[in-house]
C-alpha positions, 0 to 999 in steps of 0.5 A: 465880964462882958469885957472877957467876953469880947476879948476871946472872941477877938482871940478866936478870930484873928488868932485861926489857931487852936491847940486841942487837947495835943492837937493843933488845928488852923483855918482861916475861919473858926467859930465856936456853939457855945451850947453845943461846945462845938467848935466849926472850923471853916476854908483850909483847915489843917490838924497835926496830932502829937503822932505828926498825923496831917488832917486836912480839909475845908469843913471840920468840928471839933468836940470838946467833951468828945475829943473828936474832930470830923470832917465834912465833905473831901478830906486828905489825911497823911500818916505820919508814916506817910501814908495817904488817905483821901475820902469824907466825913473822916473823924480824929479821934484823940481820945481814943487815938483813932481815924476813922471815916464810915464813908467810901476812902482812899489809901495810898500805901508807899509800894504806890498801891492804891486801897479802895475802902468802903469805910476805915479804922486806923489807930495812930497809936499802933499805926494799924488800918482796918476795913471790911467790905468790898475792898480792891487794891491795885498796885504800881504793877497795874495788877487788883486785888479783892478782899471781904476784909483788910489788915495794913500795918504801916510799920511793918508795911504790910498788908493782910487781906482776906477772901483774895481774888487776884487779878495779875492784869501785868503784861509780863505774866500774860502769853497772848491778849486772851490770858486772864492770870488770876490767883483766888486765895483765903487770905494773903499777905502782900510785903515789900520784898513778898507775898504769900498766898494760903489755900490758893487757885492760879490759873491763867486761862480765859474766864469760860462761859457760865464760871466753867472751870478753867481749862487747868488750873494750880492748887496749892497750899501756900504759894510764895512771892519772893520778890528779892530772889523774883521767885515763885514757890509752891508747896502741896501743888495739885494741877488739875485739867478741867478741875480734874487733879492729874499731878502733884508735888510737894514743892514746885518753884519757878522765876517770877516773870521780871526774870529772863532766865533763873535757876529752878526746876523745869517742867518734867517729861514721863516716858515708856519705852520699849526698849528701855521702860519706864522712865521721868526726865527732870531737868534743871536749869542753873544760871551761873551768872549772866553770861553762863549757865548749865542744864541738868537734864538726869533721865530715870528710868525703873528697870536700867540705869539712870542717863545724866544729860547736861548742856553748858552755854557761855556767851562771849564778845562777839562768841558763843560756847555750848558744851554737851555731855551725857552718861549711864551705865547702860543696860542691867541686864545684858542680853545677845542683844542688848550689850553692856557697857557704859554709854557717853556722849561730848558734843561741843560748838565754839562759834566767833564773829569777829570784824577785820580792818578791811571791814570784812566780816571773819567766822570762826567754829570748831565743832567735836562731837563723840559717842562711845557707842554706834546706837547710844543716840538713838536708844535714848532719843536725844535731842539738844541744840547741838545732837539729833539722834537721828543722825548718822554721821559724827563731825569734829571740824573746824572751819573759818571764812573771811568774807568783804566785798568781792572776796571769800576766802575760807578754810575748813579741817574735818575729821567724819565717823559713820554710825551706820553697821554696814560700813567698813571703814567708819572715818573719813578725813578732810584735812584742809578744805581751801576755798578763795572766791573773787571777782576779778571784774564787773564792767558793762564792756566785758560783763563778770569774771569770777574766780575759785580755787579751792585745794582739798586732801581728803583720806578714807577708806584707811589708806585711800588718799587724794589731793586736789588743787582745782581752780574756776573762772566763772564769765558772763558776757553781758546780754544781747538784746536784738532788736526780733525780741530775742537775747543772748547771753555768753558764758565761758568756765575753766576748769583747771584740776591739779592732783594726786592719789594714792592707792585709788582705783579712779585716779591716777598713780602719778601727779596729774594736772587736767584743763577743762572749759566751756564756752555756750551761749544761751538766748531765749525769747519772751513771748507774751499775751494777753487774753480777754479774760484778762488772763497773761501768757507768757511763753519763754523757748530757750536753747543753750548751744555749750561746747566742751573739748576735751576728755572727762574723767569716768564719774560714777554717781552724780545729779539727776538732771532737773529743769533748774540745772538743764540750762547750765553751763556746769550740769555735773557740778563737782568740784574736780571733774567737768561734762566734755563734748557738745550738745543742745538744751532745747527748752520752753517755759510757760507762764499762764496767770489768771486772776485766781490761779496760776500755772508753771509748766517747763520742759526740756532735753539735751541733744549730745554731738555723742554718746559720753560713758563717763558720764554717770548714768543718774544724770542721762547725758551719758546717752547721746538723747537725754532724758525729756525733764519736766516741771508743772506747777500748777495753783488754783483756788486763789492758791489754796490748792497746788499741784507741783509736779517733777518728771524725766521721760526717757528717751523713748518718749513713753517710759517715765524714769522719774516721777515726784508729785505733790498735792496741797489742798487746803479745803479749810477745816480739812487739809491735804497733803499728798507726795509720791515719788518713782524712780526706775532703770538709770535714777533710781529703785525707790516708790513710796506714797505720803500723806498727811491729813489735818483736820481743824473742826475749830481754831481749838480742834488739829487732828492728823494723820501722816503715813510714809507706804514704800510701794516696792516692799508695799509696807509702812515705813512710819504713821502717826495719828494725832489730836490736839486740842488747844485755847488759849492756856492749854494745849492737849494732845492723844499722838499713836506712833509706830517706828522701825527701827533696823539697827541691832541692838533697837527694838521698833515701837509702838507708843501711844503718848498723851501729852499735855502743854500748860501756858507757860509752865511745859509739858506734861506727858502720860508714859507712852504704852508700848506695845 
């Protein structure tokens, strides 16, 4: 009997491999306690059950009676499905086919989720985890889920948690660093291809003091994240603003943050127009392919026919196409003002950029614009990437340009249509308009010479047409620097105008060739002084001597003279006409630069040899003495305030013919922007005052007031009063707007609108209340 016991001990200590009820246990050291019938395993303990679950640790006890293997200290388990468990004091219950622990453990699944448990129980037969307590799951994108209990099905690769609090730390969910996206729900079901939240609340907003309600939240009976379709769906969705329900929809969906573009409905917009009544706009974005998409935007009105809008976009290699369409049946009830009939529009634009063999850059544009009714765009306030309802002219054009280091070629064919009421002929055509520009030479000896040729065929007022071929040579000689401090520059320009004209009064009937030219000498001297207070003063007197022989055609319109063009050879800036005569431009520029302020002041006047009644009166160059034109800009308070003043003083040195004053002051938290314009006599007949006042109490609140008042008619042209509140996830505003129209079919409107923008979803707007 004694020999048999010795043989048993030799087997235990030297084989170090024990089979215990379908449990294969290995270790470097094995001891047997005969009294307790417990086998003790030490040092690199490895156990494998019949399901191929692998147990690893440095100390374990096997109880033959209970058929349990219990570890002490750090232990790892790898389940037969590949899940890994890290914990302490883990029990292999081979009798009941369970693995469990009452100590904290970490489970790592096949989706790279780290699951932190207070305790757990795992069924080796059903391959199922369950746990209660404080549970945290951190997924592969660093999102955190907190549960009170969790169930993990290894076969289905599924996680079910209750009392969920999810914190989405993935940067893709955030618009700014202040955002704290989170989802609270009764339950959450996480699968490899889908995640579902029941009775959930979602918000993107930052945390509020004392756990106050977020600025906005989205409450849903069921929220489903379809990872294959990369779309998030909501059932019975309610949007709340500061816990007050403001919007409900039975179904809602949008792309998840991993998608740049995905088909789905965009945020709706509510509106109320005096001309069309209440309505709702429901855009739908359809991603056809990676290189093409379309947005359908039906506008539904309670009392009028719907408006259907669509914008199609497609990208080609080095080119893009946009097609914008719209159709409506028009008014249901017509009158002398509201005219019946269908209304529609088609706008399109194709753009292509490409390189040519000589390393030149080429651009090709093709645009088409058509409306069936002149008031249609403004009536429905249509605005898109191609359409701007405030524009009064349609343009259909073909445009090609080629440009390299010293050559430019452009070809354009255009047809224009005005939408204004007061035009007898709505159409105007320019076909073709060809421009060739080239630098002929640039060197230190002769300066630079540029050449430009322009051919333009223009048809307007039904039967009037002109054909112009204009050649321009612009020369700048190298600058002269004299010892006295003066510098000078010779300027030259030659313009050759060739034209044919039919049915016009301003041009000759027979083919005509004209030659214009001008020679100028521009000289100036920079006088600089620095004062004791470290401010710098720079005075630059300037003189332009200009002589242009010959005769010019009578010109009825032209640009206003200003401090920019006063010292130019081509002050008229017309491609087919040129100012003649001898003149001298006298002026100066004065600059004072202090530490906290800067003053720029310029003054100029042109003295002509004689009157030139062929020049337009708006320029004041038809007189012997032009207006004295001046410009002043004063920046002070560390550039927080500025005054810009443009003016034209009549040659009698008493009357101001032009006044343009703009004042900007930033007093934080209030900003002022005032503008005043007055045109008199030969310059024009406008006079108005514009105001823009903005008040920001803090970074979250903005109030603004804008108005423009016509001082001649003593009436307001528009005024807007708005209040905006914004934070990390919400922008809310109250806007009162008055719009004035003089169109025959559109009535002026007063509107009061409440608008909310939810980050990242978009706008929710109340109807505008018209008066």
